[in-house]
SELOVO-513755 format. One record per residue (C-alpha): residue in one letter; x, y, z. Coordinates in pm, 1 decimal. Layout:
# residues N
resn_x_y_z
a_X_Y_Z
...
END
This chain:
# residues 180
resn_x_y_z
m_16977.4_12120.6_17085.1
i_16782.1_11790.4_17042.9
w_17133.3_11619.7_17047.2
c_17244.0_11780.9_17345.0
f_16924.5_11667.5_17513.9
a_16969.4_11285.1_17354.7
a_17374.8_11312.2_17498.1
l_17214.1_11403.3_17844.6
v_16957.6_11143.0_17811.3
h_17240.5_10850.6_17746.9
l_17435.1_10989.6_18046.2
y_17196.0_10966.4_18281.6
k_17102.7_10639.4_18137.5
a_17492.8_10539.2_18218.5
l_17489.6_10689.4_18577.5
f_17171.9_10538.5_18654.7
f_17304.0_10143.2_18532.3
f_17641.4_10241.6_18678.1
v_17514.6_10287.3_19008.7
w_17236.1_9996.3_18992.5
d_17485.9_9737.7_18933.4
g_17720.1_9899.3_19228.1
f_17371.9_9839.9_19458.8
k_17389.7_9490.8_19282.9
a_17685.1_9419.5_19401.3
l_17684.6_9570.6_19760.9
l_17391.7_9245.3_19788.2
s_17527.4_8974.2_19587.9
p_17715.7_8818.4_19908.5
f_17356.2_8820.7_20066.9
r_17200.6_8649.0_19810.9
r_17237.3_8271.4_19852.6
r_17327.2_8133.5_19472.4
r_17354.2_7801.3_19354.3
s_17671.0_7786.2_19106.8
l_17589.7_7674.8_18739.4
t_17838.6_7394.0_18797.9
d_17712.9_7190.8_19103.1
y_17457.3_6934.3_19059.8
g_17473.1_6843.3_19426.6
d_17100.0_6808.0_19457.3
e_17047.4_6624.5_19085.0
i_16990.6_6266.8_19051.6
c_17161.0_6215.0_18691.4
l_17106.2_5861.4_18464.2
v_17379.8_5851.7_18223.7
t_17308.4_5542.0_17964.2
g_17608.2_5390.5_17762.8
a_17804.2_5488.4_18101.7
a_18107.8_5196.5_18076.7
e_18338.7_5320.4_17803.5
g_18325.4_5663.1_17583.2
l_18161.2_5939.2_17615.3
g_17901.4_5796.5_17862.9
r_18198.4_5722.2_18060.0
q_18319.3_6051.3_18063.6
l_18040.9_6246.0_18082.7
a_17976.6_6089.5_18398.6
f_18296.2_6135.1_18546.8
e_18225.5_6505.2_18488.8
f_17898.8_6470.0_18680.5
a_18029.8_6296.7_18967.8
r_18304.1_6599.3_18978.6
r_18016.7_6812.0_18988.0
n_17846.4_6664.3_19293.1
a_17536.3_6479.4_19110.4
v_17407.2_6133.5_19237.4
l_17469.1_5884.3_18961.8
v_17253.1_5650.9_18782.0
l_17451.1_5460.5_18518.9
w_17270.0_5178.9_18251.9
d_17468.0_4968.7_18008.1
i_17430.0_4641.9_17869.0
q_17843.6_4607.6_17964.5
e_17804.8_4509.4_18321.6
e_18141.4_4460.5_18417.5
k_18309.0_4761.3_18250.5
m_18002.9_4943.6_18456.3
k_18078.0_4871.4_18776.3
a_18399.2_4928.2_18702.6
v_18347.1_5310.0_18599.0
a_18145.5_5293.7_18905.4
e_18413.3_5217.6_19125.5
e_18643.3_5478.1_18970.6
i_18396.8_5743.3_19007.1
k_18322.0_5649.5_19382.3
e_18715.2_5608.1_19512.0
s_18829.9_5930.1_19229.6
t_18493.0_6152.6_19344.0
g_18335.5_6011.1_19626.7
s_17987.1_6062.4_19463.2
k_17676.9_5842.9_19497.2
v_17680.2_5576.4_19186.2
y_17393.4_5308.4_19142.6
c_17453.5_5065.7_18835.5
y_17181.8_4951.1_18657.6
v_17214.8_4661.9_18333.9
c_16963.0_4760.3_18108.2
d_16938.9_4639.9_17684.9
l_16821.9_5012.3_17545.4
s_16689.2_4734.1_17248.3
n_16432.9_4595.9_17476.8
r_16176.1_4839.4_17558.7
e_15996.8_4622.3_17820.8
e_16348.2_4619.7_17984.7
i_16350.2_4970.4_17991.0
y_16041.2_5038.7_18153.9
e_16103.0_4788.9_18402.7
v_16486.6_4949.7_18506.5
a_16331.0_5280.5_18501.9
a_16058.6_5175.0_18771.8
r_16321.4_5013.2_18955.7
v_16539.8_5369.7_18966.2
k_16252.9_5588.6_19095.7
k_16192.8_5292.0_19355.8
e_16529.5_5273.2_19513.3
v_16717.3_5621.0_19423.0
g_16463.4_5858.9_19342.8
s_16320.9_6075.4_19026.6
v_16559.1_6125.5_18774.6
s_16639.2_6563.7_18720.2
v_16917.5_6534.9_18440.2
l_16895.7_6269.1_18162.3
v_17201.6_6200.9_17932.0
n_17053.7_5979.7_17660.9
n_17379.5_5871.9_17500.1
a_17374.9_5483.6_17443.6
g_17471.6_5392.3_17082.6
i_17597.5_5139.6_16848.9
l_17780.6_5109.6_16526.9
n_17780.2_4811.8_16325.1
v_18096.8_4860.8_16113.8
h_18024.3_4686.8_15849.8
s_17835.0_4822.1_15520.1
i_17513.8_4846.6_15464.3
m_17458.9_4600.4_15197.2
d_17679.6_4339.1_15398.3
a_17451.0_4394.3_15758.2
e_17240.6_4146.3_15845.4
d_16884.9_4231.8_15907.4
e_16907.4_4161.1_16279.5
d_17197.7_4436.8_16312.3
i_17037.5_4688.3_16141.7
e_16699.9_4676.8_16365.2
q_16955.2_4643.4_16660.4
t_17086.7_4959.6_16594.3
f_16799.8_5151.1_16497.1
q_16620.8_5035.4_16827.3
v_16912.6_5130.3_17037.3
n_17070.0_5475.6_16817.7
t_16681.9_5583.9_16770.2
l_16415.2_5433.0_16909.3
a_16558.4_5420.9_17322.1
h_16569.2_5774.6_17324.1
f_16210.6_5785.2_17288.7
w_16145.2_5487.3_17482.6
v_16359.8_5646.4_17799.7
s_16151.4_5933.8_17777.0
t_15822.0_5795.8_17714.2
e_15507.7_5801.6_17973.4
p_15627.9_5459.1_18138.5
c_15951.7_5582.0_18229.7
a_15770.5_5875.2_18416.5
n_16019.8_5974.7_18667.0
i_16262.7_6017.7_18370.0
s_16028.9_6184.0_18113.4
h_15975.0_6531.0_18353.2
c_16349.1_6584.8_18418.2
s_16465.4_6910.1_18464.0
k_16774.0_6910.9_18233.8
w_16800.2_6697.1_17909.2
v_17088.2_6598.3_17723.0
e_17059.6_6420.1_17361.4
l_17304.3_6243.4_17230.8
m_17356.1_6014.8_16944.6
n_17680.7_5830.7_17046.1
m_17831.6_5613.0_16718.7
l_18154.9_5600.1_16888.7
h_18092.4_5353.3_17057.3
r_18327.3_5024.1_17019.7
END
C-alpha cells in the first residue's frame, strides 16, 4: 500500500512539473531575456591584446557586441588589431599603450579609460611575457620584468587606484605565457 502512495506522489509531481514547464513556455515570448552571448552594454578591457590569445579574445568579445578597450605595450600591432576588429565587426575599439610592468602607468591609463570610455564591466587580464632562457642564464632585470607583468600587474590592474576596473561584473584572469 505504501508503494502505491509513493507512486501516486511521483506521478503528481511529474504532472505538476509538466504543466508548470508548459505554462513557463507559454509565457517565455513575453519575457525579455538577454542572450548570454551578447555583451552589447559592456565595456570589455583586454590586456595583452596585440597578439596571441589576447587578440583572439578581443575578436570574440567584438563579435558579441562589446565595446573594447585594448591595452598593450606594442602600439603598432594593437592598432592593427583594432582596425581589423572595426572593419570586420563594426565594434567600438579604444587603444591604450600601457606597460604593465609599471604600476604608476597602469593607474594613469586606468584613470584615462574611466574618463574617456567609462567604467569597465568585463576585465580579461591576459597580458604575459616569457623570457625563453634558462633561469640560471636569465638577467635580474628579465626576472623582475617577468614577475611584474605575469604576477604583480594582475593585482595592480584590479586594485583601488583602478576602481573602475575593480568592480567589474565579469572577471577573467589568464596567465598568458604564450607571448612571443
